Gaussian input, Z-matrix of N, CA and C with variables (Angstrom, degrees):
# hf/3-21g

backbone

0 1
 N
 C     1     B1
 C     2     B2     1     A1
 N     3     B3     2     A2     1     D1
 C     4     B4     3     A3     2     D2
 C     5     B5     4     A4     3     D3
 N     6     B6     5     A5     4     D4
 C     7     B7     6     A6     5     D5
 C     8     B8     7     A7     6     D6
 N     9     B9     8     A8     7     D7
 C    10    B10     9     A9     8     D8
 C    11    B11    10    A10     9     D9
 N    12    B12    11    A11    10    D10
 C    13    B13    12    A12    11    D11
 C    14    B14    13    A13    12    D12
 N    15    B15    14    A14    13    D13
 C    16    B16    15    A15    14    D14
 C    17    B17    16    A16    15    D15
 N    18    B18    17    A17    16    D16
 C    19    B19    18    A18    17    D17
 C    20    B20    19    A19    18    D18
 N    21    B21    20    A20    19    D19
 C    22    B22    21    A21    20    D20
 C    23    B23    22    A22    21    D21
 N    24    B24    23    A23    22    D22
 C    25    B25    24    A24    23    D23
 C    26    B26    25    A25    24    D24
 N    27    B27    26    A26    25    D25
 C    28    B28    27    A27    26    D26
 C    29    B29    28    A28    27    D27
 N    30    B30    29    A29    28    D28
 C    31    B31    30    A30    29    D29
 C    32    B32    31    A31    30    D30
 N    33    B33    32    A32    31    D31
 C    34    B34    33    A33    32    D32
 C    35    B35    34    A34    33    D33
 N    36    B36    35    A35    34    D34
 C    37    B37    36    A36    35    D35
 C    38    B38    37    A37    36    D36
 N    39    B39    38    A38    37    D37
 C    40    B40    39    A39    38    D38
 C    41    B41    40    A40    39    D39
 N    42    B42    41    A41    40    D40
 C    43    B43    42    A42    41    D41
 C    44    B44    43    A43    42    D42
 N    45    B45    44    A44    43    D43
 C    46    B46    45    A45    44    D44
 C    47    B47    46    A46    45    D45
 N    48    B48    47    A47    46    D46
 C    49    B49    48    A48    47    D47
 C    50    B50    49    A49    48    D48
 N    51    B51    50    A50    49    D49
 C    52    B52    51    A51    50    D50
 C    53    B53    52    A52    51    D51
 N    54    B54    53    A53    52    D52
 C    55    B55    54    A54    53    D53
 C    56    B56    55    A55    54    D54
 N    57    B57    56    A56    55    D55
 C    58    B58    57    A57    56    D56
 C    59    B59    58    A58    57    D57
 N    60    B60    59    A59    58    D58
 C    61    B61    60    A60    59    D59
 C    62    B62    61    A61    60    D60
 N    63    B63    62    A62    61    D61
 C    64    B64    63    A63    62    D62
 C    65    B65    64    A64    63    D63
 N    66    B66    65    A65    64    D64
 C    67    B67    66    A66    65    D65
 C    68    B68    67    A67    66    D66
 N    69    B69    68    A68    67    D67
 C    70    B70    69    A69    68    D68
 C    71    B71    70    A70    69    D69
 N    72    B72    71    A71    70    D70
 C    73    B73    72    A72    71    D71
 C    74    B74    73    A73    72    D72
 N    75    B75    74    A74    73    D73
 C    76    B76    75    A75    74    D74
 C    77    B77    76    A76    75    D75
 N    78    B78    77    A77    76    D76
 C    79    B79    78    A78    77    D77
 C    80    B80    79    A79    78    D78
 N    81    B81    80    A80    79    D79
 C    82    B82    81    A81    80    D80
 C    83    B83    82    A82    81    D81
 N    84    B84    83    A83    82    D82
 C    85    B85    84    A84    83    D83
 C    86    B86    85    A85    84    D84
 N    87    B87    86    A86    85    D85
 C    88    B88    87    A87    86    D86
 C    89    B89    88    A88    87    D87
 N    90    B90    89    A89    88    D88
 C    91    B91    90    A90    89    D89
 C    92    B92    91    A91    90    D90
 N    93    B93    92    A92    91    D91
 C    94    B94    93    A93    92    D92
 C    95    B95    94    A94    93    D93
 N    96    B96    95    A95    94    D94
 C    97    B97    96    A96    95    D95
 C    98    B98    97    A97    96    D96
 N    99    B99    98    A98    97    D97
 C   100   B100    99    A99    98    D98
 C   101   B101   100   A100    99    D99
 N   102   B102   101   A101   100   D100
 C   103   B103   102   A102   101   D101
 C   104   B104   103   A103   102   D102
 N   105   B105   104   A104   103   D103
 C   106   B106   105   A105   104   D104
 C   107   B107   106   A106   105   D105
 N   108   B108   107   A107   106   D106
 C   109   B109   108   A108   107   D107
 C   110   B110   109   A109   108   D108
 N   111   B111   110   A110   109   D109
 C   112   B112   111   A111   110   D110
 C   113   B113   112   A112   111   D111
 N   114   B114   113   A113   112   D112
 C   115   B115   114   A114   113   D113
 C   116   B116   115   A115   114   D114
 N   117   B117   116   A116   115   D115
 C   118   B118   117   A117   116   D116
 C   119   B119   118   A118   117   D117
 N   120   B120   119   A119   118   D118
 C   121   B121   120   A120   119   D119
 C   122   B122   121   A121   120   D120
 N   123   B123   122   A122   121   D121
 C   124   B124   123   A123   122   D122
 C   125   B125   124   A124   123   D123
 N   126   B126   125   A125   124   D124
 C   127   B127   126   A126   125   D125
 C   128   B128   127   A127   126   D126
 N   129   B129   128   A128   127   D127
 C   130   B130   129   A129   128   D128
 C   131   B131   130   A130   129   D129
 N   132   B132   131   A131   130   D130
 C   133   B133   132   A132   131   D131
 C   134   B134   133   A133   132   D132
 N   135   B135   134   A134   133   D133
 C   136   B136   135   A135   134   D134
 C   137   B137   136   A136   135   D135
 N   138   B138   137   A137   136   D136
 C   139   B139   138   A138   137   D137
 C   140   B140   139   A139   138   D138
 N   141   B141   140   A140   139   D139
 C   142   B142   141   A141   140   D140
 C   143   B143   142   A142   141   D141
 N   144   B144   143   A143   142   D142
 C   145   B145   144   A144   143   D143
 C   146   B146   145   A145   144   D144
 N   147   B147   146   A146   145   D145
 C   148   B148   147   A147   146   D146
 C   149   B149   148   A148   147   D147
 N   150   B150   149   A149   148   D148
 C   151   B151   150   A150   149   D149
 C   152   B152   151   A151   150   D150
 N   153   B153   152   A152   151   D151
 C   154   B154   153   A153   152   D152
 C   155   B155   154   A154   153   D153
 N   156   B156   155   A155   154   D154
 C   157   B157   156   A156   155   D155
 C   158   B158   157   A157   156   D156
 N   159   B159   158   A158   157   D157
 C   160   B160   159   A159   158   D158
 C   161   B161   160   A160   159   D159
 N   162   B162   161   A161   160   D160
 C   163   B163   162   A162   161   D161
 C   164   B164   163   A163   162   D162
 N   165   B165   164   A164   163   D163
 C   166   B166   165   A165   164   D164
 C   167   B167   166   A166   165   D165
 N   168   B168   167   A167   166   D166
 C   169   B169   168   A168   167   D167
 C   170   B170   169   A169   168   D168
 N   171   B171   170   A170   169   D169
 C   172   B172   171   A171   170   D170
 C   173   B173   172   A172   171   D171
 N   174   B174   173   A173   172   D172
 C   175   B175   174   A174   173   D173
 C   176   B176   175   A175   174   D174
 N   177   B177   176   A176   175   D175
 C   178   B178   177   A177   176   D176
 C   179   B179   178   A178   177   D177
 N   180   B180   179   A179   178   D178
 C   181   B181   180   A180   179   D179
 C   182   B182   181   A181   180   D180
 N   183   B183   182   A182   181   D181
 C   184   B184   183   A183   182   D182
 C   185   B185   184   A184   183   D183
 N   186   B186   185   A185   184   D184
 C   187   B187   186   A186   185   D185
 C   188   B188   187   A187   186   D186
 N   189   B189   188   A188   187   D187
 C   190   B190   189   A189   188   D188
 C   191   B191   190   A190   189   D189
 N   192   B192   191   A191   190   D190
 C   193   B193   192   A192   191   D191
 C   194   B194   193   A193   192   D192
 N   195   B195   194   A194   193   D193
 C   196   B196   195   A195   194   D194
 C   197   B197   196   A196   195   D195
 N   198   B198   197   A197   196   D196
 C   199   B199   198   A198   197   D197
 C   200   B200   199   A199   198   D198
 N   201   B201   200   A200   199   D199
 C   202   B202   201   A201   200   D200
 C   203   B203   202   A202   201   D201
 N   204   B204   203   A203   202   D202
 C   205   B205   204   A204   203   D203
 C   206   B206   205   A205   204   D204
 N   207   B207   206   A206   205   D205
 C   208   B208   207   A207   206   D206
 C   209   B209   208   A208   207   D207
 N   210   B210   209   A209   208   D208
 C   211   B211   210   A210   209   D209
 C   212   B212   211   A211   210   D210
 N   213   B213   212   A212   211   D211
 C   214   B214   213   A213   212   D212
 C   215   B215   214   A214   213   D213
 N   216   B216   215   A215   214   D214
 C   217   B217   216   A216   215   D215
 C   218   B218   217   A217   216   D216
 N   219   B219   218   A218   217   D217
 C   220   B220   219   A219   218   D218
 C   221   B221   220   A220   219   D219
 N   222   B222   221   A221   220   D220
 C   223   B223   222   A222   221   D221
 C   224   B224   223   A223   222   D222
 N   225   B225   224   A224   223   D223
 C   226   B226   225   A225   224   D224
 C   227   B227   226   A226   225   D225
 N   228   B228   227   A227   226   D226
 C   229   B229   228   A228   227   D227
 C   230   B230   229   A229   228   D228
 N   231   B231   230   A230   229   D229
 C   232   B232   231   A231   230   D230
 C   233   B233   232   A232   231   D231

   B1=1.4372
   B2=1.5357
   B3=1.2686
   B4=1.4299
   B5=1.4387
   B6=1.3902
   B7=1.4229
   B8=1.5611
   B9=1.3249
   B10=1.4151
   B11=1.4775
   B12=1.3968
   B13=1.4544
   B14=1.4708
   B15=1.2881
   B16=1.4758
   B17=1.5614
   B18=1.3442
   B19=1.5204
   B20=1.5365
   B21=1.3794
   B22=1.4357
   B23=1.5059
   B24=1.2713
   B25=1.4295
   B26=1.5335
   B27=1.3543
   B28=1.4270
   B29=1.5925
   B30=1.3868
   B31=1.4147
   B32=1.5576
   B33=1.2740
   B34=1.4837
   B35=1.5561
   B36=1.4259
   B37=1.3669
   B38=1.6195
   B39=1.3530
   B40=1.3704
   B41=1.5523
   B42=1.3429
   B43=1.5025
   B44=1.5621
   B45=1.3145
   B46=1.4414
   B47=1.4905
   B48=1.3816
   B49=1.4096
   B50=1.5376
   B51=1.3333
   B52=1.4095
   B53=1.5530
   B54=1.2781
   B55=1.4607
   B56=1.5477
   B57=1.3381
   B58=1.5691
   B59=1.4912
   B60=1.3863
   B61=1.4601
   B62=1.4984
   B63=1.3009
   B64=1.4749
   B65=1.5483
   B66=1.3335
   B67=1.3707
   B68=1.5402
   B69=1.3169
   B70=1.5446
   B71=1.4923
   B72=1.3468
   B73=1.3920
   B74=1.5503
   B75=1.3871
   B76=1.4146
   B77=1.5854
   B78=1.3403
   B79=1.4710
   B80=1.4617
   B81=1.3479
   B82=1.4908
   B83=1.5586
   B84=1.3307
   B85=1.5251
   B86=1.4231
   B87=1.3739
   B88=1.4197
   B89=1.5022
   B90=1.3032
   B91=1.4237
   B92=1.5283
   B93=1.3217
   B94=1.5059
   B95=1.4756
   B96=1.3825
   B97=1.4482
   B98=1.4967
   B99=1.3343
   B100=1.4839
   B101=1.5479
   B102=1.2884
   B103=1.4104
   B104=1.5838
   B105=1.3112
   B106=1.4571
   B107=1.5667
   B108=1.3553
   B109=1.4427
   B110=1.5845
   B111=1.3048
   B112=1.4081
   B113=1.5037
   B114=1.3882
   B115=1.4179
   B116=1.5093
   B117=1.3179
   B118=1.4899
   B119=1.5223
   B120=1.3824
   B121=1.4230
   B122=1.5553
   B123=1.3685
   B124=1.4430
   B125=1.5862
   B126=1.2723
   B127=1.4260
   B128=1.4985
   B129=1.3567
   B130=1.4681
   B131=1.5418
   B132=1.2870
   B133=1.3940
   B134=1.5528
   B135=1.3679
   B136=1.4474
   B137=1.4512
   B138=1.3871
   B139=1.4339
   B140=1.5044
   B141=1.2815
   B142=1.4049
   B143=1.5138
   B144=1.3439
   B145=1.4291
   B146=1.5228
   B147=1.3294
   B148=1.4713
   B149=1.5339
   B150=1.3229
   B151=1.5202
   B152=1.5356
   B153=1.3961
   B154=1.4867
   B155=1.5205
   B156=1.3341
   B157=1.4621
   B158=1.5782
   B159=1.2512
   B160=1.4037
   B161=1.4840
   B162=1.3566
   B163=1.4769
   B164=1.5259
   B165=1.3429
   B166=1.4155
   B167=1.5697
   B168=1.3510
   B169=1.4606
   B170=1.5135
   B171=1.3886
   B172=1.4426
   B173=1.5482
   B174=1.3093
   B175=1.5026
   B176=1.5050
   B177=1.3964
   B178=1.4766
   B179=1.5770
   B180=1.3548
   B181=1.4856
   B182=1.4730
   B183=1.2566
   B184=1.5192
   B185=1.5384
   B186=1.3278
   B187=1.4928
   B188=1.5014
   B189=1.3218
   B190=1.4765
   B191=1.4708
   B192=1.2898
   B193=1.4526
   B194=1.5190
   B195=1.3125
   B196=1.4304
   B197=1.5351
   B198=1.3374
   B199=1.5160
   B200=1.4896
   B201=1.3386
   B202=1.4008
   B203=1.4776
   B204=1.3192
   B205=1.5438
   B206=1.5434
   B207=1.2943
   B208=1.4053
   B209=1.6867
   B210=1.3210
   B211=1.5240
   B212=1.5078
   B213=1.3403
   B214=1.4561
   B215=1.4833
   B216=1.3182
   B217=1.4071
   B218=1.5228
   B219=1.3769
   B220=1.4374
   B221=1.5136
   B222=1.4130
   B223=1.4864
   B224=1.5657
   B225=1.3314
   B226=1.4644
   B227=1.6194
   B228=1.3272
   B229=1.4286
   B230=1.5542
   B231=1.2813
   B232=1.4232
   B233=1.6064
   A1=108.02
   A2=118.10
   A3=124.06
   A4=111.84
   A5=118.00
   A6=124.27
   A7=107.70
   A8=114.79
   A9=120.72
   A10=110.92
   A11=117.76
   A12=119.94
   A13=108.41
   A14=116.90
   A15=124.83
   A16=109.59
   A17=116.28
   A18=119.73
   A19=108.00
   A20=116.47
   A21=118.45
   A22=111.43
   A23=120.00
   A24=126.57
   A25=111.48
   A26=112.69
   A27=120.24
   A28=110.51
   A29=111.31
   A30=116.94
   A31=111.75
   A32=117.18
   A33=120.35
   A34=110.55
   A35=114.12
   A36=117.44
   A37=114.43
   A38=113.16
   A39=119.07
   A40=109.29
   A41=115.49
   A42=122.36
   A43=106.16
   A44=117.30
   A45=116.36
   A46=115.99
   A47=115.63
   A48=120.37
   A49=113.14
   A50=116.40
   A51=119.65
   A52=112.33
   A53=112.93
   A54=116.15
   A55=116.23
   A56=108.13
   A57=115.81
   A58=108.27
   A59=118.09
   A60=120.84
   A61=111.73
   A62=119.93
   A63=121.30
   A64=109.33
   A65=118.58
   A66=125.43
   A67=110.91
   A68=114.41
   A69=118.17
   A70=108.73
   A71=121.08
   A72=123.20
   A73=111.96
   A74=113.45
   A75=122.21
   A76=110.70
   A77=114.90
   A78=116.39
   A79=115.23
   A80=116.49
   A81=118.14
   A82=111.61
   A83=113.59
   A84=119.94
   A85=111.22
   A86=120.34
   A87=129.21
   A88=110.60
   A89=112.42
   A90=121.03
   A91=108.90
   A92=117.93
   A93=118.45
   A94=112.82
   A95=116.00
   A96=118.43
   A97=111.79
   A98=118.53
   A99=121.95
   A100=110.60
   A101=117.78
   A102=121.62
   A103=112.68
   A104=116.10
   A105=121.48
   A106=111.39
   A107=117.83
   A108=121.48
   A109=110.57
   A110=119.96
   A111=118.43
   A112=115.25
   A113=117.11
   A114=119.78
   A115=113.55
   A116=114.96
   A117=120.39
   A118=108.94
   A119=119.76
   A120=117.63
   A121=114.11
   A122=115.77
   A123=120.09
   A124=108.78
   A125=117.69
   A126=120.58
   A127=116.09
   A128=114.66
   A129=118.99
   A130=111.58
   A131=118.02
   A132=124.14
   A133=111.89
   A134=113.21
   A135=122.40
   A136=108.06
   A137=118.98
   A138=117.24
   A139=111.07
   A140=123.79
   A141=126.79
   A142=110.52
   A143=118.73
   A144=125.04
   A145=110.99
   A146=116.35
   A147=121.82
   A148=111.35
   A149=113.99
   A150=118.49
   A151=110.95
   A152=116.38
   A153=118.16
   A154=111.95
   A155=116.46
   A156=120.10
   A157=106.55
   A158=121.44
   A159=122.18
   A160=112.75
   A161=115.63
   A162=119.05
   A163=114.34
   A164=114.19
   A165=117.48
   A166=116.78
   A167=113.33
   A168=121.26
   A169=111.86
   A170=114.59
   A171=118.44
   A172=113.38
   A173=115.81
   A174=118.82
   A175=115.38
   A176=114.77
   A177=115.53
   A178=107.93
   A179=110.82
   A180=113.93
   A181=111.34
   A182=116.36
   A183=123.73
   A184=106.65
   A185=113.46
   A186=114.75
   A187=110.08
   A188=110.88
   A189=122.43
   A190=113.57
   A191=116.47
   A192=121.02
   A193=110.64
   A194=115.22
   A195=120.89
   A196=108.17
   A197=113.78
   A198=116.73
   A199=105.00
   A200=115.43
   A201=126.99
   A202=113.51
   A203=113.56
   A204=120.71
   A205=110.37
   A206=117.33
   A207=121.13
   A208=115.65
   A209=108.98
   A210=116.51
   A211=108.23
   A212=118.78
   A213=119.83
   A214=111.99
   A215=116.51
   A216=121.26
   A217=112.88
   A218=115.35
   A219=122.27
   A220=111.70
   A221=115.76
   A222=118.22
   A223=107.78
   A224=116.48
   A225=121.79
   A226=107.87
   A227=113.49
   A228=116.73
   A229=113.56
   A230=117.81
   A231=122.24
   A232=104.29
   D1=140.84
   D2=-178.41
   D3=-87.11
   D4=121.42
   D5=178.27
   D6=-81.63
   D7=128.93
   D8=176.65
   D9=-97.78
   D10=124.91
   D11=-177.89
   D12=-78.82
   D13=169.43
   D14=179.30
   D15=-64.27
   D16=-43.72
   D17=-176.99
   D18=-67.31
   D19=-37.72
   D20=179.01
   D21=-66.80
   D22=-38.16
   D23=174.72
   D24=-59.53
   D25=-47.43
   D26=-179.79
   D27=-59.18
   D28=-45.18
   D29=-177.44
   D30=-66.90
   D31=-37.58
   D32=176.59
   D33=-63.29
   D34=-41.44
   D35=-177.57
   D36=-67.23
   D37=-37.88
   D38=178.37
   D39=-66.73
   D40=-43.02
   D41=-177.51
   D42=-61.23
   D43=-50.84
   D44=-179.09
   D45=-65.24
   D46=-33.78
   D47=174.94
   D48=-62.54
   D49=-35.49
   D50=176.74
   D51=-66.10
   D52=-40.19
   D53=176.56
   D54=-60.84
   D55=-41.74
   D56=178.96
   D57=-62.28
   D58=-45.91
   D59=-178.26
   D60=-66.16
   D61=-39.28
   D62=176.38
   D63=-61.37
   D64=-48.19
   D65=-178.36
   D66=-60.73
   D67=-37.70
   D68=-179.04
   D69=-73.94
   D70=-38.68
   D71=178.38
   D72=-62.83
   D73=-45.28
   D74=178.93
   D75=-60.33
   D76=-46.84
   D77=175.41
   D78=-61.40
   D79=-38.86
   D80=178.42
   D81=-64.96
   D82=-37.56
   D83=176.29
   D84=-60.95
   D85=-45.46
   D86=178.78
   D87=-56.81
   D88=-48.50
   D89=-175.98
   D90=-64.34
   D91=-42.78
   D92=-179.35
   D93=-68.91
   D94=-32.84
   D95=-176.22
   D96=-84.45
   D97=-19.02
   D98=-177.58
   D99=-56.60
   D100=-36.52
   D101=-176.39
   D102=-74.49
   D103=-19.52
   D104=-174.67
   D105=-97.65
   D106=-12.95
   D107=-171.96
   D108=-62.36
   D109=-29.03
   D110=176.84
   D111=-72.08
   D112=-30.06
   D113=176.23
   D114=-87.35
   D115=-33.87
   D116=-174.86
   D117=-130.43
   D118=78.28
   D119=-177.77
   D120=-63.18
   D121=-14.06
   D122=-178.82
   D123=-66.04
   D124=-18.28
   D125=176.25
   D126=-62.68
   D127=-18.59
   D128=173.11
   D129=-62.85
   D130=-32.87
   D131=178.21
   D132=-61.86
   D133=-45.27
   D134=176.93
   D135=-62.66
   D136=-50.48
   D137=-175.98
   D138=-66.93
   D139=-30.63
   D140=174.56
   D141=-60.70
   D142=-48.93
   D143=-176.49
   D144=-64.77
   D145=-41.64
   D146=177.02
   D147=-70.83
   D148=-33.90
   D149=-179.80
   D150=-67.08
   D151=-37.12
   D152=174.25
   D153=-59.15
   D154=-44.43
   D155=-178.53
   D156=-64.79
   D157=-47.86
   D158=178.50
   D159=-56.48
   D160=-45.18
   D161=178.72
   D162=-61.04
   D163=-41.45
   D164=173.91
   D165=-58.13
   D166=-39.16
   D167=176.66
   D168=-66.24
   D169=-39.33
   D170=-175.72
   D171=-79.70
   D172=-24.57
   D173=-177.18
   D174=-101.24
   D175=-0.60
   D176=-174.77
   D177=-74.65
   D178=162.93
   D179=176.08
   D180=-79.27
   D181=158.21
   D182=-177.50
   D183=-72.52
   D184=151.93
   D185=179.79
   D186=-97.60
   D187=157.49
   D188=176.93
   D189=-87.87
   D190=-19.07
   D191=-178.98
   D192=-127.41
   D193=137.98
   D194=177.78
   D195=-144.43
   D196=126.97
   D197=-178.65
   D198=-82.18
   D199=140.87
   D200=175.82
   D201=-107.45
   D202=1.30
   D203=178.80
   D204=-71.59
   D205=125.73
   D206=-177.62
   D207=-57.73
   D208=-33.62
   D209=177.32
   D210=-61.57
   D211=-45.02
   D212=-178.87
   D213=-61.66
   D214=-38.85
   D215=-178.46
   D216=-69.37
   D217=-38.63
   D218=176.76
   D219=-61.68
   D220=-42.63
   D221=-178.05
   D222=-67.15
   D223=-38.55
   D224=-175.25
   D225=-67.22
   D226=-40.83
   D227=-178.75
   D228=-71.82
   D229=-36.91
   D230=-177.24
   D231=-74.32

């Protein structure tokens, strides 16, 4: 049986949390744009492009390395 270390468990938790947040933001975006598609069908192009990005995040492989330094997270967030 494979023993999971605490840092690996934390890395998996953060990785899965990121996927949930991306999926939730994309779902909220779709919900907001659904009402405008009748007036602005060009919004489908925007939804498609953002959907590709969300799909790439959701389907990517998990990482073996994750920085826990706050400065790295701040740079990535900004």
